[in-house]
C-alpha positions in Angstrom: 0.0 0.0 0.0 2.8 2.4 1.0 4.6 1.6 -2.2 1.6 2.4 -4.3 1.1 5.7 -2.5 4.8 6.6 -3.1 4.4 5.6 -6.8 1.4 8.0 -7.3 3.1 10.7 -5.2 6.1 10.8 -7.5 3.7 11.8 -10.3 2.6 14.9 -8.5 4.2 18.4 -8.5 7.2 18.8 -6.3 8.8 21.7 -4.4 11.6 21.8 -7.1 9.0 23.0 -9.6 8.3 26.1 -7.5 12.0 26.7 -6.9 12.6 26.6 -10.7 9.8 29.1 -11.3 11.4 31.6 -8.9 14.8 31.6 -10.5 14.2 33.9 -13.5 10.4 34.8 -13.6 10.9 37.8 -15.9 12.4 35.6 -18.6 9.7 33.0 -18.2 6.9 35.6 -18.4 8.4 37.0 -21.6 8.7 33.5 -23.1 5.1 32.7 -22.1 3.8 35.8 -23.8 5.7 35.0 -27.0 4.3 31.5 -27.0 0.8 32.7 -26.5 1.1 35.0 -29.5 2.2 32.1 -31.6 -0.3 29.7 -30.1 -3.4 32.0 -30.6 -3.9 31.5 -34.4 -2.9 27.8 -34.1 -5.4 27.1 -31.3 -8.1 28.9 -33.4 -7.1 27.0 -36.5 -7.0 23.6 -35.0 -10.3 24.1 -33.3 -11.9 25.0 -36.6 -10.2 22.1 -38.3 -11.4 19.6 -35.7 -15.0 20.4 -36.4 -15.8 21.7 -32.9 -15.1 25.4 -33.6 -12.5 28.0 -32.8 -13.8 28.3 -29.2 -13.0 24.6 -28.6 -9.4 25.2 -29.6 -9.0 28.2 -27.4 -10.6 26.4 -24.4 -8.2 23.5 -24.9 -5.2 25.8 -25.0 -6.2 27.5 -21.8 -7.4 24.5 -19.7 -5.2 21.7 -21.0 -2.2 24.1 -21.3 -2.4 25.1 -17.7 -3.0 21.7 -16.2 -0.2 20.0 -18.3 2.2 22.8 -17.3 1.6 22.1 -13.6 1.3 18.4 -13.6 3.4 17.4 -16.7 6.8 15.9 -16.6 8.7 18.6 -18.6 9.6 22.0 -17.4 9.4 23.4 -20.9 6.6 21.5 -22.6 3.7 23.6 -24.0 0.4 21.7 -24.5 -2.8 22.4 -26.4 -4.6 21.4 -29.6 -2.3 20.1 -32.3 -2.5 19.2 -36.0 -1.9 15.5 -35.3 -4.8 15.3 -32.9 -7.0 17.2 -35.3 -6.3 14.6 -38.0 -7.7 11.9 -35.6 -10.7 13.9 -34.4 -12.2 14.8 -37.8 -13.5 11.3 -38.6 -14.7 10.9 -34.9 -16.7 14.2 -35.2 -18.2 13.0 -38.4 -19.3 9.6 -37.0 -20.1 10.4 -33.3 -20.7 14.2 -33.2 -19.4 16.7 -30.7 -20.5 14.7 -27.7 -18.6 11.7 -29.0 -15.4 13.7 -29.3 -15.7 15.1 -25.8 -16.4 11.6 -24.4 -13.4 10.2 -26.3 -11.2 12.9 -24.9 -12.3 12.2 -21.3 -11.8 8.4 -21.7 -8.4 8.9 -23.3 -7.4 11.1 -20.4 -8.3 8.3 -17.9 -6.2 5.9 -20.1 -3.2 8.2 -20.0 -3.4 8.5 -16.2 -3.5 4.7 -16.0 -0.4 4.4 -18.3 1.4 6.8 -16.0 0.6 4.8 -12.9 1.7 1.6 -14.8 5.0 3.4 -15.6 4.6 2.9 -19.4 6.4 6.1 -20.4 9.7 4.4 -20.9 8.4 2.4 -23.8 8.5 5.6 -26.0 12.2 5.0 -26.6 11.4 1.8 -28.6 9.6 3.8 -31.4 12.1 3.8 -34.3 13.2 7.2 -35.8 11.9 6.3 -39.3 8.5 5.7 -37.9 8.5 9.1 -36.2 9.7 10.9 -39.3 7.2 9.1 -41.5 4.5 9.8 -39.0 5.4 13.5 -39.0 5.6 13.8 -42.8 2.2 12.1 -43.1 0.6 14.4 -40.5 2.0 17.5 -42.3 0.5 16.4 -45.5 -2.9 15.7 -43.9 -2.9 19.1 -42.0 -2.1 20.9 -45.3 -4.8 19.1 -47.2 -7.4 19.7 -44.4 -6.9 23.5 -45.0 -7.7 23.4 -48.7 -11.5 24.1 -48.3 -11.0 27.2 -46.1 -8.0 28.3 -48.2 -10.2 28.1 -51.3 -13.2 29.8 -49.6 -15.6 26.9 -50.1 -17.8 25.0 -47.6 -16.2 21.8 -46.4 -17.5 18.9 -48.6 -18.8 15.7 -47.1 -16.3 12.8 -46.8 -14.2 10.9 -44.3 -10.9 10.8 -46.2 -8.9 13.9 -46.5 -7.9 13.2 -50.1 -11.6 12.9 -51.1 -12.6 16.1 -49.3 -9.7 17.9 -50.9 -10.7 16.8 -54.4 -14.3 17.8 -53.9 -13.3 21.2 -52.5 -11.2 21.7 -55.6 -14.2 20.9 -57.8 -16.4 23.3 -55.9 -13.7 26.0 -56.3 -13.5 25.4 -60.1 -17.2 26.0 -60.3 -17.2 29.2 -58.3 -13.6 30.6 -57.7 -13.0 32.6 -54.5 -9.7 34.4 -55.3 -10.0 36.6 -52.2 -9.8 33.6 -49.8 -6.9 32.1 -51.9 -5.0 35.5 -51.8 -5.4 35.8 -48.0 -4.3 32.2 -47.3 -1.3 32.4 -49.6 -0.3 35.8 -48.3 -0.4 34.7 -44.6 1.5 31.5 -45.4 4.2 33.4 -47.4 4.6 36.0 -44.6 5.1 33.3 -42.1 7.6 31.3 -44.2 9.6 34.2 -45.4 9.5 36.0 -42.1 10.7 33.0 -40.2 13.9 33.0 -42.3 14.4 36.7 -42.1 13.7 37.3 -38.4 13.1 33.9 -36.6 12.4 35.6 -33.2 9.4 37.6 -34.5 6.0 35.8 -34.3 5.0 36.4 -37.9 1.9 34.2 -37.6 0.1 36.7 -35.4 1.4 39.6 -37.5 0.1 38.0 -40.7 -3.3 37.1 -39.2 -3.7 40.7 -37.9 -2.8 42.1 -41.3 -5.2 39.8 -43.1 -8.0 40.7 -40.7 -7.4 44.4 -41.1 -7.4 44.1 -44.9 -10.6 42.0 -44.9 -12.4 44.5 -42.6 -11.2 47.8 -44.2 -11.7 46.6 -47.7 -15.0 45.1 -47.0 -14.1 41.7 -48.5 -17.3 39.8 -48.1 -15.7 36.7 -49.6 -13.4 36.4 -46.7 -15.6 34.5 -44.2 -14.7 35.2 -40.6 -14.6 32.7 -37.7 -17.9 33.9 -36.3 -19.1 34.7 -32.8 -17.1 33.5 -29.9 -18.3 33.3 -26.3 -16.7 35.9 -24.0 -15.5 33.3 -21.4 -15.2 29.7 -20.7 -18.3 27.5 -20.5 -19.2 26.0 -17.1 -17.8 22.4 -16.6 -20.4 19.7 -17.4 -20.6 16.0 -18.0 -23.9 16.2 -19.9 -22.2 15.2 -23.1 -21.6 11.6 -21.9 -23.9 9.0 -23.5 -23.3 5.8 -21.4 -24.9 3.6 -24.2 -22.2 4.8 -26.6 -19.2 4.2 -24.4 -18.6 0.7 -25.9 -18.3 2.0 -29.5 -16.2 5.0 -28.4 -13.5 2.8 -26.7 -11.5 2.2 -29.9 -11.4 5.9 -30.8 -10.4 6.7 -27.2 -7.5 4.2 -27.4 -6.4 5.9 -30.7 -6.5 9.4 -29.1 -4.7 8.2 -25.9 -2.0 6.5 -28.0 -1.4 9.6 -30.1 -1.4 11.9 -27.1 1.2 9.8 -25.4 3.3 9.5 -28.5 3.3 13.1 -29.5 3.7 14.5 -25.9 6.7 12.3 -25.1 8.2 13.0 -28.5 7.8 16.8 -27.9 9.2 16.5 -24.4 12.3 14.7 -25.8 12.7 17.4 -28.4 12.7 20.0 -25.7 15.4 18.0 -23.7 17.5 17.9 -26.8 17.3 21.7 -27.3 18.6 22.5 -23.8 21.3 21.6 -21.4 20.4 20.1 -18.0 16.7 19.5 -18.7 15.3 16.0 -18.6 11.6 15.2 -18.6 9.9 12.5 -16.6 7.9 10.4 -19.1 5.5 8.9 -16.6 4.7 12.2 -15.0 4.3 13.7 -18.5 1.7 11.0 -19.2 0.0 11.8 -15.9 -0.1 15.6 -16.7 -1.5 15.0 -20.2 -4.1 12.6 -18.7 -5.4 15.2 -16.3 -5.4 17.8 -19.0 -7.5 15.6 -21.3 -9.9 14.7 -18.5 -10.5 18.4 -17.7 -10.6 19.9 -21.2 -13.8 18.1 -22.4 -15.6 19.2 -19.3 -15.3 22.8 -20.6 -16.0 21.8 -24.3 -12.3 21.5 -25.3 -10.8 19.0 -27.7 -8.2 16.4 -26.7 -4.7 17.9 -26.3 -1.1 16.8 -26.5 2.3 18.4 -26.1 2.9 20.7 -29.1 6.3 20.4 -30.7 6.2 23.8 -32.5 5.0 25.8 -29.4 7.4 23.9 -27.2 10.3 24.8 -29.5 9.3 28.5 -29.4 9.2 28.3 -25.7 12.7 27.0 -25.5 14.2 29.4 -28.1 12.7 32.4 -26.3 14.5 31.5 -23.1 12.0 29.7 -20.9 13.5 28.1 -17.8 10.5 26.7 -15.9 6.8 25.8 -16.0 6.0 29.4 -15.4 6.3 30.1 -19.1 3.8 27.5 -20.1 1.4 28.7 -17.4 1.8 32.3 -18.6 1.0 31.1 -22.2 -2.3 29.7 -20.9 -3.1 32.8 -18.8 -2.6 35.1 -21.7 -4.9 33.0 -23.9 -7.4 33.1 -21.1 -7.3 36.9 -21.2 -7.9 36.7 -24.9 -11.0 34.5 -24.3 -12.5 36.9 -21.8 -11.5 40.3 -23.2 -10.9 40.0 -26.9 -13.4 37.5 -28.2 -15.2 40.0 -30.4 -12.0 41.0 -32.1 -10.8 37.4 -32.6 -14.2 36.4 -34.1 -13.4 38.7 -37.1 -10.4 36.7 -38.2 -11.0 35.3 -41.7 -11.0 31.5 -41.9 -8.7 31.7 -44.9 -6.1 33.5 -42.8 -6.2 30.6 -40.3 -5.9 28.2 -43.2 -2.7 30.1 -44.3 -1.3 29.7 -40.8 -1.8 26.0 -40.7 -0.5 25.6 -44.3 2.7 27.3 -43.3 2.8 25.2 -40.1 2.5 22.0 -42.2 5.3 23.0 -44.5 7.5 23.9 -41.5 6.8 20.5 -39.9 8.7 18.7 -42.8 12.4 18.5 -41.9 14.0 17.9 -45.3 17.4 17.2 -43.8 16.0 14.5 -41.5 14.1 12.9 -44.4 17.2 12.8 -46.5 19.2 11.3 -43.7 16.7 8.5 -43.1 16.4 7.8 -46.9 20.2 7.5 -47.2 20.7 5.4 -44.0 19.4 2.0 -45.1 16.7 0.7 -47.5 14.8 -0.6 -44.5 14.7 2.9 -42.9 13.6 4.4 -46.1 10.9 1.8 -46.7 9.6 2.2 -43.1 9.4 6.0 -43.4 7.6 5.9 -46.8 5.0 3.2 -45.7 4.3 5.1 -42.4 3.8 8.4 -44.2 1.6 6.7 -46.8 -0.5 5.0 -44.2 -0.9 8.2 -42.3 -2.3 9.9 -45.4 -4.4 7.0 -46.6 -5.6 5.4 -43.4 -5.3 7.1 -39.9 -2.6 7.9 -37.5 -2.9 4.9 -35.2 -2.9 2.4 -38.1 0.0 4.3 -39.5 2.1 3.9 -36.3 1.1 0.2 -36.0 2.1 -0.4 -39.7 5.3 1.5 -39.2 6.2 -0.5 -36.1 5.4 -3.8 -37.7 7.4 -3.0 -40.8 10.4 -1.7 -38.8 10.2 -4.7 -36.5 10.0 -7.2 -39.4 12.9 -5.6 -41.2 14.9 -5.5 -38.0 14.2 -9.2 -37.3 15.2 -10.0 -40.9 18.5 -8.2 -40.4 19.2 -10.0 -37.1 18.2 -13.4 -38.6 20.9 -12.8 -41.3 23.5 -12.7 -38.6 22.8 -16.3 -37.7 25.3 -18.5 -39.5 26.0 -22.2 -39.6 29.6 -22.7 -40.7 31.4 -26.0 -41.2 34.7 -26.1 -39.3 37.6 -28.5 -39.5 38.3 -31.1 -36.7 41.3 -30.5 -34.6 43.9 -33.1 -35.2 44.9 -33.3 -31.5 47.2 -36.3 -30.7 45.8 -38.4 -33.6 48.0 -39.5 -36.4 47.3 -38.2 -39.9 45.6 -41.4 -40.9 43.5 -41.5 -37.8 42.5 -37.9 -38.3 41.5 -38.5 -42.0 39.5 -41.5 -41.0 37.7 -39.5 -38.2 37.0 -36.6 -40.6 35.5 -39.0 -43.0 32.7 -39.9 -40.6 32.4 -36.8 -38.4 31.5 -33.3 -39.4 31.6 -30.2 -37.1 29.6 -27.0 -37.4 29.8 -23.8 -35.5 26.5 -22.2 -34.8 27.1 -18.4 -34.7 24.6 -15.7 -33.7 21.0 -15.9 -32.5 19.1 -19.2 -32.7 15.5 -17.9 -32.6 12.2 -18.1 -34.6 13.3 -15.8 -37.4 16.5 -17.8 -38.2 15.9 -21.3 -36.8 14.1 -22.8 -39.8 17.0 -22.0 -42.2 19.2 -23.7 -39.6 17.1 -26.8 -39.7 17.1 -26.9 -43.5 20.9 -26.8 -43.8 21.4 -29.5 -41.1 18.8 -31.7 -42.6 20.8 -32.0 -45.8 23.8 -33.4 -44.0 24.7 -36.9 -45.4 27.5 -39.4 -45.6 28.6 -39.1 -42.0 27.9 -40.9 -38.8 28.3 -38.0 -36.3 27.5 -34.3 -36.4 29.1 -32.0 -33.8 27.5 -28.6 -33.1 29.6 -26.0 -31.5 27.1 -23.9 -29.5 29.4 -21.5 -27.6 28.8 -18.7 -30.0 25.0 -18.8 -29.9 24.1 -15.3 -28.6 20.4 -16.0 -27.8 18.0 -18.8 -28.0 14.2 -19.0 -27.8 11.7 -21.8 -27.6 11.5 -22.1 -31.4 15.3 -22.4 -31.7 15.3 -25.1 -29.0 12.5 -27.0 -30.7 14.3 -26.8 -34.0 17.5 -28.2 -32.4 15.5 -31.1 -30.9 13.9 -31.7 -34.3 17.3 -31.8 -35.9 18.6 -34.4 -33.4 15.5 -36.6 -33.8 15.5 -36.4 -37.7 19.2 -37.2 -38.0 18.9 -40.0 -35.4 16.3 -41.7 -37.7 18.9 -41.6 -40.5 21.5 -43.1 -38.2 23.4 -39.9 -37.6 24.3 -39.0 -34.0 24.2 -35.3 -33.0 26.6 -34.1 -30.3 26.9 -30.6 -28.9 29.5 -28.6 -27.1 29.6 -25.3 -25.3 25.9 -24.9 -24.5 25.6 -21.9 -22.2 23.9 -22.3 -18.8 21.3 -19.7 -19.7 20.3 -21.6 -22.8 19.9 -24.9 -21.0 16.7 -23.7 -19.4 15.2 -23.1 -22.8 16.3 -26.5 -24.1 15.0 -28.1 -21.0 11.5 -26.5 -21.4 11.0 -28.3 -24.7 12.7 -31.6 -23.7 15.8 -31.1 -25.9 18.2 -30.9 -22.9 17.1 -34.2 -21.5 17.5 -35.8 -25.0 21.1 -34.6 -25.3 22.1 -35.1 -21.7 20.6 -38.6 -21.1 22.4 -40.0 -24.2 25.7 -38.3 -23.4 25.6 -35.9 -26.3 26.2 -32.6 -24.5 29.8 -31.8 -23.8 31.4 -28.8 -22.2 34.2 -28.3 -24.9 34.7 -29.2 -28.5 37.7 -31.6 -27.9 35.4 -33.6 -25.5 32.8 -33.8 -28.2 35.4 -35.0 -30.7 36.5 -37.6 -28.3 32.9 -38.6 -27.7 32.4 -39.0 -31.5 35.6 -41.1 -31.6 34.3 -43.3 -28.8 31.0 -43.7 -30.7 32.8 -44.7 -33.9 35.0 -47.2 -32.0 31.9 -48.8 -30.4 30.4 -49.1 -33.9 33.6 -50.8 -35.1 34.2 -48.0 -37.6 37.4 -46.8 -36.0 40.1 -49.0 -34.3 40.1 -48.9 -30.6 42.8 -46.6 -29.3 45.4 -47.9 -26.8 45.0 -46.9 -23.1 48.1 -44.8 -23.4 46.6 -42.8 -26.3 43.4 -42.2 -24.4 45.4 -40.8 -21.4 47.3 -38.5 -23.7 44.0 -37.5 -25.3 42.5 -36.7 -21.9 45.4 -34.4 -21.1 45.0 -32.6 -24.4 41.3 -32.1 -23.7 42.1 -30.6 -20.3 44.6 -28.2 -21.9 42.0 -27.2 -24.5 39.5 -26.2 -21.9 
């Protein structure tokens, strides 16, 4: 009981968090203000893209951003609505409606808390880099395509697949072009992309959005549709959206949302660690903080949240030192919600589309993609398949496919390391004639590398073709690992060769592998018939004794056997 309490207690905020916030508050406050300026158009845009509206994006940035800042495992992480999560939410909104999305977010939050308590955060390190890069590339493509309807100034067409929706939006635009919306979207995107290269420290996203809004208002551009009315404040917390009868059907989407939230948040926290010196996040506490954030956000009408890589990077680059910066970001956005909702409501949807188009382009790290493509064919294939699955299917399937492909290719590479090489018999104290006679009836192989399910069947095939000898010696000292399949294959080899009158003897089986052999009955088969030897010279002598007993070799003199025993002891 005490251990469980300590385990949960380690996930809660500590005094060190408060001490960090007191070190350089001015720097953290400035960083938080900068991040809020960058986050405002993104929160609005992702809220609109999710299907729940701009107010849902702002609510998520405030509620989830504050809770994740306090309870999360990174001092520098900034959380809120993200493009990756939007990609997952769009089909959920279409199938289950707003209430379904809020329920999914709540259930996903509970799952994240459970993962934190189970200490599952450490498993993030097992996701291969090509899967992450392919995942990111696919998300960038989906985010960009999702903005096409708003960028073209047309109503979002019906459809579950982003490629289908994009095509239908293009058809609608061709029938009735809205060049005003296109001009605003392209202008905002260009200002952000060019400005980021010219003055990286200036938040050009908010500059571009303000400029586009002023142009649309002053010029009376009716074709530039605004966001629409926003509530001046947060809604009261409520659980009225929960439909108990629908919980069963919402479980699978909740698992998808929880998996994505965990993956993206831990990846973002790792990126923040890499950009700083002396910062290291706690993956389990990060899952706990994201879980609480996702439990709370739906109560106020917010969408599921994750750690946001782009906003976290801005936070780090502007000098943030503690959680105070992330909290400031949430507080500034809260002020916007309560004091500036009428102004925000006038922002053209096309301008937000431009922000997200530029964000999607900046997500693609060309250097990283080139590095992965040049590394190995397996890495390149994993990256391409993950990106294609993200675009054609959904994010969870994409990650699963990427992991399966990467795992299969890795197993294939490891299996190739397993080798079965024929080795010559040591002459020892035998004469040349005796050695030649022994070599005529005995063959020795060195089993090198892993003997497991991915390589064992090739091992069986090669040994099954052995012919023309009476004894096969297997040197097992170089077997790096062995599983039940490998042990069963070895047992099968022994039994098959036995039926053909060929005796199998082994040498150098490691103690750790004996348990595996014993579990399938192979160790008893070898040991009971005196076929398992500690060293290869002992196995060779055992083969000679067997051939002598069969009358194939002449019986050695007692003196020769004594000399042979001394040679064996020296060989050990």
